[in-house]
DRENDO-1510 file (C-alpha; in Angstrom, 1 decimal, always signed):
<recs>
REC; n; res; u; v; w
REC; 1; UNK; +0.0; +0.0; +0.0 .
REC; 2; UNK; +1.4; +3.4; -1.0 .
REC; 3; UNK; +0.8; +6.4; +1.2 .
REC; 4; UNK; +0.7; +9.6; -0.8 .
REC; 5; UNK; +2.6; +12.4; +1.0 .
REC; 6; UNK; +1.9; +16.0; +0.4 .
REC; 7; UNK; +4.1; +19.0; +0.9 .
REC; 8; UNK; +3.8; +22.8; +0.8 .
REC; 9; UNK; +5.2; +24.7; -2.1 .
REC; 10; UNK; +5.2; +28.2; -3.6 .
REC; 11; UNK; +3.8; +28.1; -7.1 .
REC; 12; UNK; +4.4; +30.8; -9.7 .
REC; 13; UNK; +1.2; +31.0; -11.8 .
REC; 14; UNK; +2.3; +33.7; -14.3 .
REC; 15; UNK; +5.0; +36.4; -14.9 .
REC; 16; UNK; +4.9; +39.2; -12.4 .
REC; 17; UNK; +5.8; +40.3; -8.9 .
REC; 18; UNK; +5.1; +38.7; -5.5 .
REC; 19; UNK; +1.4; +38.9; -6.1 .
REC; 20; UNK; +1.5; +36.0; -8.6 .
REC; 21; UNK; +3.0; +33.6; -6.0 .
REC; 22; UNK; +0.6; +31.2; -4.4 .
REC; 23; UNK; +1.2; +28.9; -1.4 .
REC; 24; UNK; -0.2; +25.4; -2.2 .
REC; 25; UNK; -0.5; +22.6; +0.4 .
REC; 26; UNK; -1.6; +19.9; -2.0 .
REC; 27; UNK; +1.7; +19.3; -3.9 .
REC; 28; UNK; +2.8; +15.7; -4.0 .
REC; 29; UNK; +6.3; +15.0; -2.7 .
REC; 30; UNK; +8.5; +14.1; -5.7 .
REC; 31; UNK; +9.9; +10.6; -5.8 .
REC; 32; UNK; +13.5; +10.0; -7.1 .
REC; 33; UNK; +13.9; +8.0; -10.2 .
REC; 34; UNK; +16.6; +5.6; -11.1 .
REC; 35; UNK; +20.1; +6.9; -10.3 .
REC; 36; UNK; +18.7; +9.8; -8.4 .
REC; 37; UNK; +18.6; +10.7; -4.7 .
REC; 38; UNK; +16.1; +12.5; -2.5 .
REC; 39; UNK; +17.5; +15.2; -0.2 .
REC; 40; UNK; +15.6; +17.0; +2.5 .
REC; 41; UNK; +16.7; +19.9; +4.7 .
REC; 42; UNK; +15.5; +22.7; +6.8 .
REC; 43; UNK; +16.3; +26.3; +5.9 .
REC; 44; UNK; +16.4; +29.0; +8.5 .
REC; 45; UNK; +17.6; +32.5; +8.6 .
REC; 46; UNK; +19.1; +34.2; +11.7 .
REC; 47; UNK; +16.8; +36.7; +13.3 .
</recs>
């Protein structure tokens, strides 16, 4: 049984400024193909 995992992503719907960016919560997590690896990380910026 395969469990589908979802992630959050910023999508660019058209050319333009920040107003064309949309936050989506229903984007499937990509699966690596042959001879590929999956890398995850956490980005943070100092306050």
